[in-house]
C-alpha positions as CSV (number, residue, x, y, z in Angstrom):
1,M,98.1,118.9,126.9
2,P,97.9,118.9,123.4
3,P,100.5,119.3,120.8
4,P,101.0,123.2,120.4
5,T,100.5,123.6,116.6
6,G,103.3,123.5,113.8
7,T,105.2,120.7,116.2
8,T,106.3,117.5,116.2
9,K,103.7,115.2,117.5
10,D,104.8,111.9,118.8
11,C,103.0,109.4,116.9
12,R,102.7,107.1,119.9
13,L,100.8,109.8,121.9
14,Y,98.5,111.3,118.9
15,C,97.8,110.8,115.6
16,D,99.0,112.9,112.4
17,Y,96.5,113.4,109.6
18,A,98.9,113.3,106.8
19,R,99.5,109.5,108.9
20,L,96.0,108.8,108.5
21,V,95.9,109.6,104.9
22,K,99.2,107.5,103.9
23,L,97.0,104.2,105.6
24,Q,95.3,104.5,102.2
25,S,98.5,102.6,100.8
26,Q,98.1,99.7,103.3
27,T,94.7,98.4,102.0
28,T,96.2,96.3,99.2
29,G,96.9,93.2,102.2
30,F,93.8,92.1,103.8
31,T,89.8,92.4,103.1
32,L,86.9,93.1,104.5
33,L,84.9,90.3,103.2
34,P,86.2,87.2,105.2
35,Q,83.8,84.4,103.8
36,L,80.6,86.5,104.9
37,K,77.4,86.0,103.4
38,S,75.6,88.8,101.9
39,G,73.5,90.1,104.4
40,T,76.0,89.7,107.4
41,A,79.0,91.9,107.9
42,L,80.8,93.6,105.7
43,S,78.6,92.7,102.7
44,G,77.9,94.9,100.3
45,R,78.5,95.5,96.4
46,H,79.9,92.2,95.8
47,T,78.4,89.0,94.8
48,S,75.6,87.3,98.0
49,L,74.2,84.3,98.5
50,F,70.6,86.3,98.2
51,R,68.5,85.2,95.2
52,G,66.1,87.9,93.7
53,R,65.5,90.1,90.7
54,G,68.9,91.9,90.7
55,L,71.0,92.9,87.3
56,N,73.0,90.0,87.5
57,F,72.1,87.0,85.1
58,E,73.0,83.8,87.0
59,E,71.4,80.7,85.6
60,L,68.1,79.2,83.6
61,R,66.7,76.4,85.3
62,H,63.4,74.4,85.7
63,Y,60.9,76.0,87.7
64,H,59.9,74.4,91.2
65,Q,56.7,75.3,93.6
66,G,57.7,78.8,94.7
67,D,59.1,80.3,92.6
68,D,58.1,84.1,91.9
69,I,56.2,83.5,88.5
70,R,57.4,86.9,87.9
71,N,60.9,85.3,87.1
72,L,59.6,82.9,84.7
73,D,61.8,82.9,80.8
74,W,58.3,82.7,78.4
75,K,60.7,81.8,75.3
76,V,62.1,79.4,76.7
77,T,59.3,77.8,78.2
78,L,57.1,77.6,75.1
79,R,60.4,76.0,73.1
80,T,60.7,73.2,75.9
81,G,56.8,72.9,77.1
82,K,58.4,73.4,80.5
83,P,58.3,76.0,82.5
84,H,62.0,77.8,83.3
85,V,62.7,80.4,84.9
86,R,65.7,83.4,85.1
87,C,67.9,83.3,88.0
88,Y,70.2,86.3,89.3
89,T,72.8,87.2,91.8
90,E,71.7,89.9,93.7
91,E,74.1,92.9,94.3
92,K,73.5,95.4,97.4
93,D,75.3,98.8,98.3
94,R,77.5,98.0,101.4
95,H,76.8,101.1,104.1
96,V,80.0,100.8,106.6
97,I,79.8,103.3,109.9
98,V,82.6,103.6,111.9
99,C,82.5,104.0,115.7
100,V,85.9,105.8,116.9
101,D,85.9,106.5,120.4
102,Q,88.2,109.4,121.8
103,R,86.9,109.7,125.3
104,S,89.0,110.7,127.7
105,N,90.2,106.9,128.8
106,M,91.2,106.0,125.5
107,F,94.5,108.9,126.5
108,F,96.2,105.9,128.3
109,S,98.7,103.0,127.4
110,S,101.5,101.8,129.5
111,V,103.7,100.7,126.6
112,E,103.9,102.0,123.3
113,T,100.7,103.6,121.4
114,M,98.0,105.5,123.0
115,K,94.6,103.3,122.7
116,S,92.8,106.8,121.3
117,V,95.9,106.4,118.7
118,V,94.8,103.1,117.7
119,A,91.2,103.5,117.4
120,A,92.1,106.6,115.1
121,E,94.4,104.4,112.6
122,V,92.6,101.5,112.2
123,A,89.4,103.9,111.6
124,A,91.7,105.2,109.0
125,L,92.0,102.3,107.7
126,I,88.8,100.9,107.8
127,G,87.6,103.5,105.3
128,W,89.7,103.6,103.0
129,R,89.0,99.2,102.9
130,V,85.7,100.5,101.9
131,L,86.2,102.8,99.6
132,K,88.4,100.7,97.6
133,D,85.5,98.7,97.2
134,N,83.7,101.6,96.3
135,D,81.1,101.7,99.0
136,R,79.7,103.8,101.4
137,I,81.5,104.7,104.6
138,G,80.2,106.9,107.5
139,L,81.2,108.1,111.3
140,V,80.4,108.6,114.1
141,L,83.1,110.1,116.8
142,M,82.7,109.8,120.5
143,Q,84.2,112.3,122.6
144,G,84.2,114.1,125.5
145,D,81.2,116.2,125.8
146,Q,79.3,115.1,122.2
147,L,78.7,112.8,119.3
148,D,79.4,113.8,116.2
149,W,78.4,112.4,113.1
150,R,78.9,112.3,109.8
151,E,76.6,110.6,106.9
152,A,78.3,107.9,104.8
153,Q,79.0,108.6,101.5
154,R,81.3,107.0,99.0
155,S,83.6,110.5,98.5
156,Q,87.7,110.7,99.0
157,N,87.4,114.1,99.5
158,H,84.9,113.5,102.0
159,W,86.9,111.2,104.0
160,L,89.8,113.4,103.9
161,Q,87.6,115.8,105.9
162,R,86.7,113.1,108.8
163,L,90.2,112.4,109.0
164,Q,91.3,115.8,109.7
165,M,88.3,115.4,111.9
166,L,89.4,112.5,113.8
167,A,92.9,113.9,113.9
168,E,91.8,116.7,115.6
169,A,89.3,115.3,118.2
170,N,92.6,113.0,119.2
171,Q,94.6,116.2,119.4
172,S,92.9,117.8,121.6
173,L,92.8,114.7,123.9
174,N,94.9,115.1,127.2
175,V,95.3,114.7,131.2
176,R,92.7,116.8,131.9
177,S,90.1,115.4,129.4
178,N,86.7,114.9,131.2
179,D,83.8,113.1,130.2
180,N,79.6,113.4,130.4
181,S,77.0,111.5,129.4
182,L,76.0,113.0,126.1
183,S,79.4,111.3,124.5
184,G,78.8,107.2,126.1
185,F,77.7,104.5,124.4
186,S,73.5,105.3,126.1
187,A,74.3,108.4,123.7
188,L,75.7,106.4,120.9
189,L,72.6,103.8,121.0
190,H,70.3,106.7,120.8
191,L,71.6,107.8,118.1
192,L,72.3,104.9,116.2
193,G,68.4,104.2,116.5
194,R,67.4,107.4,115.6
195,M,69.3,106.7,112.3
196,K,66.6,103.7,111.8
197,L,69.3,101.7,110.3
198,R,68.8,98.2,108.3
199,D,71.5,96.2,106.2
200,T,74.4,98.7,107.4
201,T,78.2,97.2,109.4
202,L,78.6,98.7,112.6
203,I,82.4,98.9,113.4
204,V,82.8,99.9,117.0
205,L,86.1,100.8,117.8
206,S,86.6,101.4,122.1
207,D,87.9,99.8,124.8
208,W,84.3,99.6,125.6
209,T,84.5,101.4,129.3
210,G,81.1,102.2,130.7
211,I,79.3,99.3,128.5
212,T,76.4,98.5,130.4
213,E,73.8,95.3,130.3
214,A,71.2,97.5,129.1
215,D,73.4,99.2,126.3
216,L,74.3,95.4,125.1
217,S,70.4,94.6,125.1
218,R,70.2,97.4,122.3
219,F,73.0,96.5,120.4
220,K,71.3,93.2,119.9
221,L,68.3,94.8,118.8
222,L,70.3,96.7,116.1
223,Q,72.0,93.0,115.2
224,Q,68.7,92.2,114.3
225,H,68.7,93.8,111.0
226,N,72.3,95.0,111.0
227,D,75.9,94.0,111.6
228,V,77.8,95.2,114.8
229,L,81.7,94.2,114.5
230,G,83.2,94.5,117.9
231,V,86.8,95.7,118.1
232,M,88.2,95.9,122.0
233,I,91.3,97.9,122.2
234,S,93.4,97.0,125.4
235,D,96.4,97.5,127.3
236,P,98.5,94.8,128.8
237,L,98.2,97.1,132.3
238,E,94.6,96.2,131.9
239,H,94.2,93.1,132.5
240,A,96.3,92.4,135.3
241,L,98.5,95.0,137.4
242,Q,100.7,92.5,138.8
243,P,102.1,90.4,136.2
244,T,102.8,93.9,134.6
245,I,104.3,95.1,137.6
246,I,106.7,92.1,138.0
247,E,108.0,92.2,134.4
248,H,108.9,95.9,134.9
249,Q,111.2,94.9,138.3
250,R,112.7,92.3,136.4
251,T,114.3,94.4,133.6
252,G,114.8,97.4,136.4
253,K,112.1,99.9,135.5
254,L,110.7,99.4,138.6
255,P,112.5,99.0,142.2
256,R,112.0,95.8,144.2
257,S,109.5,97.6,147.0
258,F,106.9,100.6,146.4
259,N,104.0,101.9,146.6
260,W,102.2,103.0,143.5
261,T,100.4,106.2,143.2
262,V,97.2,106.2,140.4
263,G,95.0,109.0,139.3
264,N,92.7,110.1,136.8
265,G,93.7,113.7,136.8
266,N,91.5,114.9,139.9
267,K,91.6,112.0,142.2
268,Q,94.7,110.0,143.7
269,L,95.4,106.8,145.0
270,H,97.6,105.7,146.9
271,L,98.4,101.7,146.9
272,S,100.5,99.5,148.6
273,Q,102.0,96.1,147.4
274,A,99.5,94.1,148.8
275,Q,96.6,96.1,147.7
276,L,98.3,95.9,144.3
277,V,97.5,92.1,144.0
278,S,93.8,92.1,145.3
279,A,93.6,95.0,142.9
280,S,95.2,93.2,139.8
281,E,92.5,90.1,140.6
282,G,89.5,92.7,140.4
283,L,90.8,94.7,137.3
284,S,91.5,91.3,135.3
285,V,87.9,89.5,136.3
286,S,86.2,92.6,135.4
287,Q,88.2,92.6,131.7
288,Q,87.7,89.4,131.6
289,L,84.0,89.6,132.2
290,K,83.9,93.0,129.4
291,K,85.4,90.4,126.9
292,D,82.6,87.7,127.5
293,Q,79.6,89.9,127.3
294,L,81.5,91.4,123.7
295,V,81.7,87.8,122.5
296,N,78.7,86.9,123.0
297,L,77.2,90.1,121.2
298,M,79.1,88.7,118.1
299,A,78.1,85.4,118.7
300,A,74.6,86.6,117.3
301,K,76.0,86.5,113.6
302,Q,78.8,84.2,113.9
303,L,81.1,87.2,114.2
304,P,84.7,87.1,116.2
305,L,85.6,90.1,118.6
306,I,88.8,91.6,117.3
307,E,91.2,92.4,120.5
308,L,93.6,94.6,119.5
309,D,96.5,96.2,121.9
310,T,98.8,99.3,122.2
311,R,101.7,97.4,121.8
312,G,101.9,99.5,118.5
313,E,101.6,96.6,116.1
314,H,97.5,97.3,116.0
315,L,97.5,97.9,112.0
316,S,98.8,94.1,111.3
317,Q,96.8,92.6,114.5
318,F,93.6,94.2,112.4
319,I,94.9,93.0,109.1
320,R,95.6,89.2,110.8
321,A,92.3,89.6,111.8
322,T,90.3,89.9,108.8
323,G,91.8,87.7,107.3
324,G,95.2,89.3,105.8
325,I,98.4,88.7,105.6
326,A,100.6,91.6,107.9
């Protein structure tokens, strides 16, 4: 159950609004523009590689065939007797939308911090960084029974309201939480499709549970006019059961011989140690397949797939992945 109002929250289980606000102080050690061209991920109100009729004059040069004659500098052309054109560096507003998964599958950790907390805190960090760059930040919240969309704005007050909404959604998660089809990736992609986004950076923070081939194809369509940066949040236990169990046995956290019981709040499954080996292999293959699919999606725009885990070092992991020093 979520913690009662007024009680101290365990920061490993639930994120705290005050904590999300304080993350504003950690935005100086990294950038969301790691050697990326304008028009690709996380480019915006910054010098771009596009030439256009922007506000910033860059250079005056000789006319070349194919140049726009509207850029001719007639005074220099008449004075020199040779056609010259004025070139400009285009500026673009950056429109960033963070999609944060707060479904029941994210309320899990076998080590330190819930995946839902990892997603919420990294989303807050991203939002503060975007605002620091004077760009617009929007939020799509994937909850158990709905998607909550808030339009991108360049406003600290609006971002504070969204962080409050994010903290409330996070604190509503518990072992009895259930999801429906209105909050999955198909619903998310339908929502994003209705927005008719162009030149937008989408950052998806999730463990990507429930992603299908059809969903990945629709993400690829979004990549044609936008940039999708995937952040995969996983737990060590999801990669392989057996190594984790062996480690727990070595440290005395588990006995040498035992039966394993897993459940989702409604149903339980009992596994012997022999069955655990088979389950571990299947889980490892499934997790690697999902990762490979996301790597291919990111490759469309030569972007990395950022991987975070639940060991409690997710902020420094993200900062390092974006070229910063944690």
